[in-house]
N, C-alpha and C positions, 0 to 999 in steps of 0.2 A: 691371414691380409684378407679382409674381405672384400669381394668384387661388389660393385655400384650397381643397381638393382638398373637398369630400364624401364621407366615408363611409360607404353605409347599411346599414346594420346587419342581418346574412343573419336568414331565418327562426327559427332555433334561438338567438340572440342574443334575437329578440324575444319567444317562448316563454318564455326564460329572465325576462324581465323582464317578462312579464305578471302580473296581477295572477289570474291562471287559478293561477300554478303558487306564487305569494304565499298565496295563499291556501288550499290546496292541502299544504303547506309547515306550516304553521299549524292543521292538522286531524289531531289524531292519530288519530281514527273512520275517517275519507277513509286516510290513509298504510298503518295496518293494515289495512283491507278493501282497498285495492289491494295491498298485500305478501302476503295471504292469498292470495288470489287467485290473484295473477300466479303461488305456490308453485305453487298447485294445477292452474295451467295448465300450466307448465314442466314438471311431473313428469309430468301426464296424456299429454304431446306425447312426451314424452322413456319412457316407459313401455317399449317395446321394447329400452331401452338399461340401465332400473334395474330393472325387475322383475325379481323372484326367478326367475320361471317364466312359461312363455306359455300362458295358458289354452287358447287356440286349438289347442296341439301336441298331440295325443293319446298319441300315447309318451310326455310326460312325466307324464300323470295313470296316476295308478295308484287304482285302486276301492279298497284296503286300506288309503287315509291318508284315509278319507273324515270329516269331521264331527272333525279333530285337532281341541282347542283351543288358545287362544293360546301360545306358546312358555312364559309367565312362569305359566304352571298345572299345575296335574297334569295330565301324560299329554300335555303338549305336546312339539314339535318345533321345533327352532332355526332347522330346514330351512323352517318356516312360522311366519314371525313375529309373526301375525294369524288363526293357526288355517286352516282348510279348509272348502269346505263338500262336501256332500252325494256329489260328483261325484271329491272327493276335490285338486280345482283349488285352490289357493292364494289365500287372499282378498283379500291386500295387490296381487298381485299382477291377479286381477281388477277390484278398485277401480278401479287405473291405466290399464289397458284400458279396464273401463267409464266412468271420467270424460271420456275422449279422446270416447269412443262421444258419451258425453252433451253435451258442452261442440259438439262437430262439431253435431250436431242439435240445437243451440238456438241456434248461430248462423246456419245454413244457415237454421232458418226463421223467422228473426228478419229474414234477410235479403229472402224472400220475405215475408215481411211487410211489409216495408218499400217494394217495391217495388211490389206492388199497392196500399198505402196511399198512397205518394208520388202515382203516376199517377192513380187515382180520386181524391185528396186535392184535386189543383190542379187535374185538370177542373175539379171541382162547385165550387171556388172562383172559379176562373176566369172555368167558362163561366159561370156561374146559370142563373135557369131554369129551367126544366124539367130539364136535363142536374140541375142541383144540387138537384132535388128527388127526381127518379128515385132516381141513387145515393145520397142520404145516409137516404132509404126504404129501399129495400135494406141499408143500414149499420145502421139501425132494427132493422128485423126481426133478423137477425144477431145484434144485442146483448142483442135480446128475452130471447135462450137462452144458457145458460152457456158459455162458451168448452169444459169438459169434455162437453159433450151436443153441440154440434157435432161435437167432435174426433172422438165415438165414432162417431156418426152418420154422419159423412165416413170412418172405419175400415169400418166395416159394409159402407159401400156398394161402396169398394174390394174388397174382401175378399169379397164376394160375385161380384164383377165380374170380378177377377181371378185369383183361386182362392185358394184359403191358400196354396197351395208358392207361388206368384208372390210374395206378399205378404212370404215370408217371404222368401224371396230378393234383394228388391229392399228389406227392411224399412226402412231408415237413411232411402231416399229417398219412401220413403209416410208415414214419421213426419214426416220434413220437408213435406213436401205440405199433407200432413193442418194439423199443428199453423200453418203458413201459412197456410193455408185460414180457420182458424178465429178467427183473430186480427189478421186486417188493418184491420177496422173503426178500432179506436184508432189506429190512423195515418193515417187518411183524413180522419178527426175533426178529431184536433188540426191536422195540416195545412192542410185546408181551413180553420179557424179565420184561421188566418195567412196564407193569401191572401188573406182578405177585407179584411184591414187591410191587405195591401202593394197591393194591384192599384190602389189609392185613392192611391198615393203618385206623386210627378211624374215618377220614375225611370223609370214605368211607365209615363206618359203621354207623358211622350218616347219610351220606345222604339215604341211604337204610334205615333205623327208619323213615324217613320224608317222606318215600314214594313216592320218585322219580323215573320214568325209569329207566331202564338200558341205553338207550341212553343218556340222559342227564349225568349219571355218568360217563360213558364213554366219552362224549366228552369235556362236561364241568366242570369236578371234576377231571379226570385219565389224560387226553391226554395234558392238559396244564403241569404235570409236566413230562413228557415225550418229551418235547422239547427240550433238552441240546442234547440227542447221535442222534437225528432229523437231529439238526441244525448241526452237524458235516459229519453223515450219505450225507447230501446232495449235500456238500460242494463234496465232494468226487465224487459222484455219477454224477452229472454234470460232472467233466473229463471223467468219463468212459462212459460217455452218450455222448458226443462228441468225443472222440475215437471211441465207437462203430459206429457212423454215417460214421466218415471217412475209419474204416474197411470196413462198408459195399458198403460204394462210390468206395472204394477201387476194390473191386472186384464187382464191377458192378450191385451192386443190392441196388447201393441208389442212390441220386439224379441226374437224368439224365444231359447233359451235357449243356444243356443252361440252366439251374440252378445249376450255377456253386456256390460249398462248398469246405473247406479247402480239404474235404477228396478226392472230383474229380479231383481238382485239381491236386494234386497228383498222383493221379490216371492217368489224360491224360499226366502230364509230365515225368510218369515215361516209357513212350513208348519210348519217346524221348533225357531222360539223355543220353543213348549212341551214339547217332548221335551229341553229343557237346551239345546240349540247356539245359544247365544243372539247369537252373536259373528259366524255369517253375515247376518244383516239389522241388525245393530245397528252394526256399522263401515260397511258404504257405507250404512245410515240420519244417520250422524253426519257423513260426509262430504258425503252431499248436501245437508243442512241449514247446513252452514259454508258450501259452495260459494253456496247461496239468498243463505243472510245476508248474507257478504261481498258478492254484487254488489246486492240492494235497499240497504245503506246507499249505497254508492257511489252508486244512482239518485237517492237522496236528499237527499247531497252536491250533486250536478249538479241537480238540481231548485233547492236552493236559492242554489247561487253564480251561477247563471245568472238571478235573480230578487235585484234588489238593492234590494230595495223590503224585503224579509223579512231578507235574510241579514246577519250582525252578523262573520262572522269570526271 
């Protein structure tokens, strides 16, 4: 008599049969937003390969090509499909390279926020008492100020401490740190609330009885059960980080002129918008709005799909 062999489905098979993918396929807004986001992401990552020009290569920039209109307008040049900026750089190429910088800063800043917020939120929720009171009061004080105000203050402190030249040289790293420091409390408060609910459950008590240390219980047992709200917040925070970088660059506290991000391009083009060169700021602004919109739509969908009480599919 032979025993039947039970085949365990792979992770990919379980994912294809999951409710998450089922609801995603049925939601046209989520699918469209994800498609647009992936197109922007792939094009920005492949910018060195698909961009018509290299905005960092000064030998290819001619000041005589400055402020050329898009190719379909009068005096336009087919070499520059979306026109050129005040330095003669191709707008399409700067948008592709700028999107890569903006996305890099957005994802890296969210990674820093996630690390800080996770450690602080887990510690506050698990230990409670004075540790919880101190950490949450500190977060409340920071939340009482606007994110942009905190970012401007930290940026000004960094510039005064390290100098403008050092800040410009390491502008990307500085912006990641600034935005990461400015927006970690959202993670900390959300994770703390989840930890307060999870630490009362039996599996946590069992881990304590078995003699596991607090860090192992927090990171290996409690944290995996708090991933749903973290995923939702991370999606929205990527959009917020990109907007924060754009705002700081627009105010002159972000990336230097030779490292064009979407915010820096909008800031540069805004000076010329009333002189008729509207394309310098219009096209980067349109890409920024589209990018932030699709990320926020994905975040809203994730928030709803992880809340079965309100999600109707």
